[in-house]
ROKEPA-888303 format. One record per residue: residue number from 1; residue in one letter; x, y, z of N, C-alpha, C in turn. Coordinates in Angstrom, 1 decimal. Example, Ala and Ser with C-alpha at 12.3 -4.5 7.8 and 13.67 -1.06 7.14 Angstrom:
residues 2
<n=1, res=A, nx=13.2, ny=-5.7, nz=7.8, cax=12.3, cay=-4.5, caz=7.8, cx=13.2, cy=-3.3, cz=7.8>;
<n=2, res=S, nx=12.8, ny=-2.2, nz=7.1, cax=13.7, cay=-1.1, caz=7.1, cx=12.9, cy=0.0, cz=7.9>;
END
This chain:
residues 105
<n=1, res=M, nx=48.7, ny=-34.2, nz=-13.2, cax=47.7, cay=-33.1, caz=-13.5, cx=48.4, cy=-31.8, cz=-13.2>;
<n=2, res=S, nx=48.4, ny=-30.9, nz=-14.2, cax=49.1, cay=-29.6, caz=-13.9, cx=48.1, cy=-28.7, cz=-13.2>;
<n=3, res=S, nx=48.6, ny=-27.6, nz=-12.7, cax=47.7, cay=-26.7, caz=-11.9, cx=46.7, cy=-26.0, cz=-12.9>;
<n=4, res=E, nx=47.0, ny=-26.0, nz=-14.2, cax=46.1, cay=-25.4, caz=-15.2, cx=44.9, cy=-26.3, cz=-15.3>;
<n=5, res=E, nx=45.0, ny=-27.6, nz=-15.1, cax=43.9, cay=-28.5, caz=-15.3, cx=43.0, cy=-28.5, cz=-14.1>;
<n=6, res=L, nx=43.4, ny=-27.9, nz=-13.0, cax=42.6, cay=-27.9, caz=-11.8, cx=41.2, cy=-27.2, cz=-12.0>;
<n=7, res=T, nx=40.1, ny=-27.8, nz=-11.7, cax=38.8, cay=-27.2, caz=-12.0, cx=38.1, cy=-26.8, cz=-10.7>;
<n=8, res=M, nx=38.7, ny=-27.0, nz=-9.6, cax=38.1, cay=-26.6, caz=-8.3, cx=38.4, cy=-25.1, cz=-8.1>;
<n=9, res=P, nx=37.4, ny=-24.4, nz=-7.5, cax=37.6, cay=-23.0, caz=-7.2, cx=38.7, cy=-22.8, cz=-6.2>;
<n=10, res=A, nx=39.3, ny=-21.6, nz=-6.1, cax=40.3, cay=-21.3, caz=-5.1, cx=39.8, cy=-21.4, cz=-3.7>;
<n=11, res=T, nx=38.5, ny=-21.1, nz=-3.5, cax=37.9, cay=-21.2, caz=-2.2, cx=36.5, cy=-21.9, cz=-2.4>;
<n=12, res=A, nx=36.1, ny=-22.6, nz=-1.3, cax=34.8, cay=-23.2, caz=-1.4, cx=34.1, cy=-23.0, cz=0.0>;
<n=13, res=D, nx=32.8, ny=-22.8, nz=-0.1, cax=32.0, cay=-22.6, caz=1.2, cx=31.8, cy=-23.9, cz=1.9>;
<n=14, res=V, nx=31.9, ny=-23.8, nz=3.2, cax=31.6, cay=-25.0, caz=4.0, cx=30.3, cy=-24.8, cz=4.7>;
<n=15, res=A, nx=29.8, ny=-25.8, nz=5.4, cax=28.4, cay=-25.7, caz=6.0, cx=28.2, cy=-24.6, cz=7.0>;
<n=16, res=D, nx=29.3, ny=-24.3, nz=7.7, cax=29.1, cay=-23.2, caz=8.7, cx=29.3, cy=-21.8, cz=8.2>;
<n=17, res=G, nx=29.5, ny=-21.7, nz=6.9, cax=29.7, cay=-20.4, caz=6.3, cx=31.1, cy=-19.9, cz=6.2>;
<n=18, res=A, nx=32.0, ny=-20.7, nz=6.8, cax=33.4, cay=-20.3, caz=6.8, cx=34.0, cy=-20.6, cz=5.4>;
<n=19, res=E, nx=35.1, ny=-20.1, nz=5.0, cax=35.7, cay=-20.4, caz=3.8, cx=36.9, cy=-21.4, cz=4.0>;
<n=20, res=L, nx=37.0, ny=-22.3, nz=3.1, cax=38.0, cay=-23.3, caz=3.1, cx=38.9, cy=-23.0, cz=1.9>;
<n=21, res=T, nx=40.2, ny=-22.7, nz=2.1, cax=41.1, cay=-22.4, caz=1.0, cx=41.7, cy=-23.7, cz=0.5>;
<n=22, res=I, nx=41.6, ny=-23.9, nz=-0.8, cax=42.1, cay=-25.0, caz=-1.5, cx=43.4, cy=-24.6, cz=-2.2>;
<n=23, res=E, nx=44.5, ny=-25.3, nz=-1.8, cax=45.8, cay=-25.0, caz=-2.5, cx=46.1, cy=-26.0, cz=-3.5>;
<n=24, res=A, nx=46.7, ny=-25.6, nz=-4.6, cax=47.0, cay=-26.5, caz=-5.7, cx=48.1, cy=-27.5, cz=-5.2>;
<n=25, res=A, nx=47.9, ny=-28.7, nz=-5.6, cax=48.8, cay=-29.8, caz=-5.1, cx=50.1, cy=-29.8, cz=-6.1>;
<n=26, res=T, nx=50.9, ny=-28.8, nz=-6.0, cax=52.1, cay=-28.8, caz=-6.9, cx=53.3, cy=-28.9, cz=-6.0>;
<n=27, res=A, nx=54.1, ny=-29.8, nz=-6.3, cax=55.3, cay=-30.1, caz=-5.5, cx=56.4, cy=-29.1, cz=-5.8>;
<n=28, res=R, nx=57.1, ny=-28.6, nz=-4.9, cax=58.1, cay=-27.6, caz=-5.1, cx=59.4, cy=-28.4, cz=-5.3>;
<n=29, res=R, nx=60.2, ny=-28.0, nz=-6.2, cax=61.5, cay=-28.7, caz=-6.5, cx=62.7, cy=-27.8, cz=-6.1>;
<n=30, res=Y, nx=63.7, ny=-28.4, nz=-5.7, cax=64.9, cay=-27.7, caz=-5.2, cx=66.1, cy=-28.2, cz=-5.9>;
<n=31, res=A, nx=67.1, ny=-27.4, nz=-6.1, cax=68.4, cay=-27.8, caz=-6.8, cx=69.4, cy=-28.3, cz=-5.8>;
<n=32, res=I, nx=70.1, ny=-29.4, nz=-6.2, cax=71.3, cay=-29.9, caz=-5.5, cx=72.4, cy=-28.9, cz=-5.9>;
<n=33, res=V, nx=73.2, ny=-28.4, nz=-4.9, cax=74.2, cay=-27.4, caz=-5.2, cx=75.6, cy=-28.0, cz=-5.4>;
<n=34, res=A, nx=75.8, ny=-29.3, nz=-5.0, cax=77.1, cay=-29.9, caz=-5.2, cx=76.8, cy=-31.4, cz=-5.2>;
<n=35, res=D, nx=77.7, ny=-32.2, nz=-5.9, cax=77.5, cay=-33.7, caz=-5.9, cx=77.4, cy=-34.2, cz=-4.4>;
<n=36, res=V, nx=76.4, ny=-35.1, nz=-4.2, cax=76.1, cay=-35.5, caz=-2.9, cx=75.7, cy=-37.0, cz=-2.9>;
<n=37, res=N, nx=76.1, ny=-37.7, nz=-1.8, cax=75.6, cay=-39.1, caz=-1.7, cx=74.2, cy=-39.1, cz=-1.1>;
<n=38, res=V, nx=73.4, ny=-40.0, nz=-1.6, cax=72.0, cay=-40.2, caz=-1.0, cx=72.1, cy=-41.3, cz=0.0>;
<n=39, res=R, nx=71.6, ny=-41.1, nz=1.1, cax=71.7, cay=-42.1, caz=2.2, cx=70.3, cy=-42.7, cz=2.5>;
<n=40, res=S, nx=70.3, ny=-43.9, nz=3.2, cax=69.1, cay=-44.6, caz=3.5, cx=68.4, cy=-44.0, cz=4.8>;
<n=41, res=G, nx=69.1, ny=-43.1, nz=5.5, cax=68.6, cay=-42.4, caz=6.7, cx=69.3, cy=-41.1, cz=6.9>;
<n=42, res=P, nx=68.9, ny=-40.4, nz=7.9, cax=69.4, cay=-39.0, caz=8.1, cx=70.8, cy=-38.9, cz=8.8>;
<n=43, res=G, nx=71.8, ny=-39.5, nz=8.1, cax=73.2, cay=-39.4, caz=8.6, cx=74.1, cy=-40.1, cz=7.7>;
<n=44, res=T, nx=75.4, ny=-39.8, nz=7.8, cax=76.4, cay=-40.4, caz=6.9, cx=76.7, cy=-41.8, cz=7.3>;
<n=45, res=A, nx=76.3, ny=-42.3, nz=8.5, cax=76.5, cay=-43.7, caz=8.9, cx=75.5, cy=-44.6, cz=8.2>;
<n=46, res=Y, nx=74.4, ny=-44.1, nz=7.6, cax=73.5, cay=-44.9, caz=6.9, cx=74.0, cy=-45.3, cz=5.6>;
<n=47, res=D, nx=73.5, ny=-46.4, nz=5.0, cax=74.0, cay=-46.9, caz=3.8, cx=73.8, cy=-45.9, cz=2.6>;
<n=48, res=K, nx=74.8, ny=-45.8, nz=1.8, cax=74.7, cay=-45.0, caz=0.6, cx=73.8, cy=-45.8, cz=-0.4>;
<n=49, res=V, nx=72.8, ny=-45.1, nz=-0.9, cax=71.8, cay=-45.7, caz=-1.8, cx=71.8, cy=-45.0, cz=-3.2>;
<n=50, res=G, nx=72.7, ny=-44.0, nz=-3.4, cax=72.7, cay=-43.4, caz=-4.7, cx=73.6, cy=-42.1, cz=-4.6>;
<n=51, res=R, nx=73.7, ny=-41.4, nz=-5.6, cax=74.5, cay=-40.2, caz=-5.7, cx=73.7, cy=-39.2, cz=-6.7>;
<n=52, res=L, nx=73.7, ny=-37.9, nz=-6.3, cax=73.1, cay=-36.9, caz=-7.1, cx=74.2, cy=-35.9, cz=-7.6>;
<n=53, res=S, nx=74.1, ny=-35.4, nz=-8.8, cax=75.0, cay=-34.4, caz=-9.3, cx=74.4, cy=-33.0, cz=-9.0>;
<n=54, res=A, nx=75.4, ny=-32.1, nz=-8.9, cax=75.0, cay=-30.7, caz=-8.8, cx=74.0, cy=-30.3, cz=-10.0>;
<n=55, res=G, nx=73.0, ny=-29.6, nz=-9.6, cax=72.0, cay=-29.1, caz=-10.6, cx=70.8, cy=-30.0, cz=-10.7>;
<n=56, res=T, nx=70.9, ny=-31.2, nz=-10.1, cax=69.7, cay=-32.1, caz=-10.1, cx=68.6, cy=-31.5, cz=-9.3>;
<n=57, res=Q, nx=67.4, ny=-31.6, nz=-9.8, cax=66.2, cay=-31.0, caz=-9.1, cx=65.6, cy=-32.2, cz=-8.2>;
<n=58, res=V, nx=65.3, ny=-31.9, nz=-7.0, cax=64.6, cay=-32.9, caz=-6.1, cx=63.4, cy=-32.3, cz=-5.5>;
<n=59, res=T, nx=62.5, ny=-33.2, nz=-5.1, cax=61.3, cay=-32.8, caz=-4.3, cx=61.5, cy=-33.3, cz=-2.9>;
<n=60, res=I, nx=61.3, ny=-32.4, nz=-1.9, cax=61.5, cay=-32.8, caz=-0.5, cx=60.1, cy=-33.2, cz=0.0>;
<n=61, res=G, nx=60.0, ny=-34.4, nz=0.3, cax=58.7, cay=-34.9, caz=0.9, cx=58.5, cy=-34.5, cz=2.3>;
<n=62, res=C, nx=59.6, ny=-34.6, nz=3.1, cax=59.6, cay=-34.2, caz=4.5, cx=61.0, cy=-34.0, cz=4.9>;
<n=63, res=Q, nx=61.2, ny=-33.4, nz=6.1, cax=62.5, cay=-33.2, caz=6.7, cx=62.5, cy=-33.7, cz=8.1>;
<n=64, res=Q, nx=63.7, ny=-34.1, nz=8.6, cax=63.9, cay=-34.5, caz=10.0, cx=65.3, cy=-34.2, cz=10.5>;
<n=65, res=P, nx=65.4, ny=-34.0, nz=11.8, cax=66.8, cay=-33.8, caz=12.3, cx=67.6, cy=-35.1, cz=12.3>;
<n=66, res=G, nx=68.9, ny=-35.0, nz=12.1, cax=69.8, cay=-36.1, caz=12.1, cx=71.2, cy=-35.7, cz=12.4>;
<n=67, res=E, nx=72.2, ny=-36.3, nz=11.8, cax=73.6, cay=-36.0, caz=12.0, cx=73.8, cy=-34.5, cz=11.5>;
<n=68, res=T, nx=74.6, ny=-33.8, nz=12.2, cax=75.0, cay=-32.4, caz=11.8, cx=76.0, cy=-32.6, cz=10.7>;
<n=69, res=V, nx=75.8, ny=-31.8, nz=9.6, cax=76.7, cay=-31.9, caz=8.5, cx=77.1, cy=-30.5, cz=8.1>;
<n=70, res=T, nx=78.3, ny=-30.3, nz=7.7, cax=78.8, cay=-29.0, caz=7.1, cx=78.9, cy=-29.3, cz=5.6>;
<n=71, res=G, nx=78.2, ny=-28.5, nz=4.8, cax=78.2, cay=-28.6, caz=3.4, cx=78.3, cy=-27.3, cz=2.7>;
<n=72, res=P, nx=78.0, ny=-27.2, nz=1.4, cax=78.2, cay=-26.0, caz=0.6, cx=77.3, cy=-24.8, cz=1.1>;
<n=73, res=T, nx=76.2, ny=-25.1, nz=1.7, cax=75.3, cay=-24.0, caz=2.1, cx=75.4, cy=-23.7, cz=3.6>;
<n=74, res=G, nx=76.3, ny=-24.4, nz=4.3, cax=76.5, cay=-24.1, caz=5.8, cx=76.5, cy=-25.4, cz=6.6>;
<n=75, res=T, nx=76.1, ny=-25.3, nz=7.8, cax=76.1, cay=-26.4, caz=8.8, cx=74.6, cy=-26.6, cz=9.3>;
<n=76, res=S, nx=74.2, ny=-27.8, nz=9.2, cax=72.8, cay=-28.1, caz=9.6, cx=72.6, cy=-29.5, cz=10.1>;
<n=77, res=K, nx=71.6, ny=-29.8, nz=10.9, cax=71.3, cay=-31.1, caz=11.3, cx=70.0, cy=-31.6, cz=10.5>;
<n=78, res=I, nx=69.5, ny=-30.8, nz=9.6, cax=68.3, cay=-31.1, caz=8.9, cx=68.6, cy=-32.0, cz=7.7>;
<n=79, res=W, nx=67.9, ny=-33.1, nz=7.5, cax=68.0, cay=-34.0, caz=6.4, cx=66.7, cy=-34.0, cz=5.6>;
<n=80, res=D, nx=66.8, ny=-34.0, nz=4.3, cax=65.6, cay=-33.9, caz=3.4, cx=65.3, cy=-35.3, cz=2.9>;
<n=81, res=R, nx=64.1, ny=-35.8, nz=3.1, cax=63.7, cay=-37.1, caz=2.5, cx=63.2, cy=-36.8, cz=1.0>;
<n=82, res=I, nx=63.9, ny=-37.4, nz=0.1, cax=63.6, cay=-37.1, caz=-1.3, cx=63.0, cy=-38.3, cz=-2.0>;
<n=83, res=G, nx=62.7, ny=-39.3, nz=-1.2, cax=62.0, cay=-40.5, caz=-1.7, cx=62.0, cy=-41.5, cz=-0.5>;
<n=84, res=S, nx=61.4, ny=-42.7, nz=-0.7, cax=61.3, cay=-43.7, caz=0.3, cx=62.7, cy=-44.2, cz=0.6>;
<n=85, res=G, nx=63.2, ny=-44.0, nz=1.8, cax=64.6, cay=-44.5, caz=2.1, cx=65.7, cy=-43.7, cz=1.4>;
<n=86, res=R, nx=65.4, ny=-42.5, nz=1.1, cax=66.4, cay=-41.7, caz=0.3, cx=66.5, cy=-40.3, cz=1.0>;
<n=87, res=Y, nx=67.6, ny=-40.0, nz=1.6, cax=67.9, cay=-38.8, caz=2.3, cx=69.1, cy=-38.1, cz=1.9>;
<n=88, res=V, nx=69.1, ny=-36.7, nz=1.9, cax=70.3, cay=-35.9, caz=1.6, cx=70.4, cy=-34.9, cz=2.7>;
<n=89, res=S, nx=71.6, ny=-34.5, nz=3.0, cax=71.7, cay=-33.4, caz=4.0, cx=71.2, cy=-32.1, cz=3.4>;
<n=90, res=D, nx=70.4, ny=-31.3, nz=4.1, cax=69.9, cay=-30.1, caz=3.7, cx=71.0, cy=-29.1, cz=3.2>;
<n=91, res=T, nx=72.2, ny=-29.3, nz=3.7, cax=73.3, cay=-28.4, caz=3.3, cx=73.7, cy=-28.5, cz=1.9>;
<n=92, res=Y, nx=73.2, ny=-29.5, nz=1.2, cax=73.5, cay=-29.7, caz=-0.2, cx=72.3, cy=-29.4, cz=-1.1>;
<n=93, res=V, nx=71.2, ny=-28.8, nz=-0.5, cax=70.0, cay=-28.5, caz=-1.3, cx=69.8, cy=-27.0, cz=-1.1>;
<n=94, res=R, nx=69.5, ny=-26.3, nz=-2.3, cax=69.3, cay=-24.8, caz=-2.2, cx=67.8, cy=-24.6, cz=-2.0>;
<n=95, res=T, nx=67.4, ny=-24.5, nz=-0.7, cax=66.0, cay=-24.3, caz=-0.3, cx=65.7, cy=-22.8, cz=-0.1>;
<n=96, res=G, nx=66.7, ny=-22.0, nz=0.1, cax=66.5, cay=-20.6, caz=0.4, cx=66.2, cy=-20.3, cz=1.8>;
<n=97, res=S, nx=66.4, ny=-21.3, nz=2.7, cax=66.1, cay=-21.2, caz=4.1, cx=67.2, cy=-22.0, cz=4.9>;
<n=98, res=N, nx=67.4, ny=-21.5, nz=6.1, cax=68.3, cay=-22.2, caz=7.1, cx=67.4, cy=-23.2, cz=7.9>;
<n=99, res=G, nx=66.1, ny=-23.1, nz=7.8, cax=65.2, cay=-23.9, caz=8.6, cx=64.4, cy=-24.9, cz=7.8>;
<n=100, res=Y, nx=63.4, ny=-25.4, nz=8.3, cax=62.5, cay=-26.4, caz=7.7, cx=61.7, cy=-25.7, cz=6.6>;
<n=101, res=V, nx=61.6, ny=-26.3, nz=5.5, cax=60.7, cay=-25.9, caz=4.4, cx=59.6, cy=-26.9, cz=4.0>;
<n=102, res=A, nx=59.6, ny=-28.0, nz=4.7, cax=58.7, cay=-29.1, caz=4.4, cx=58.2, cy=-29.6, cz=5.8>;
<n=103, res=P, nx=57.2, ny=-30.4, nz=5.8, cax=56.7, cay=-31.0, caz=7.1, cx=57.8, cy=-31.9, cz=7.7>;
<n=104, res=R, nx=57.8, ny=-32.1, nz=9.0, cax=58.7, cay=-33.1, caz=9.6, cx=58.3, cy=-34.5, cz=9.3>;
<n=105, res=C, nx=59.3, ny=-35.4, nz=9.1, cax=59.0, cay=-36.8, caz=8.8, cx=58.5, cy=-37.5, cz=10.1>;
END
């Protein structure tokens, strides 16, 4: 369902008179900046479960600390979960931040 199809108002009144803000459930996608191996966990010692090419768009479900990696965007211990049992180092993802951009796993 696209955000245009959302029929709920941007805000809704709750029983105590406070406002509850409703955010559209749209996932943010990020570009892979260089070819990268996809791992089964947050580190290079985990099994390789795939490979992504530069320019591929991914959705980050959550992030967690793991092995420190130096990649195209710098050095970081943050790993991005892009699917069940699928992790890439945040240093290969253009998030626009050196920190966390998604909830922790």
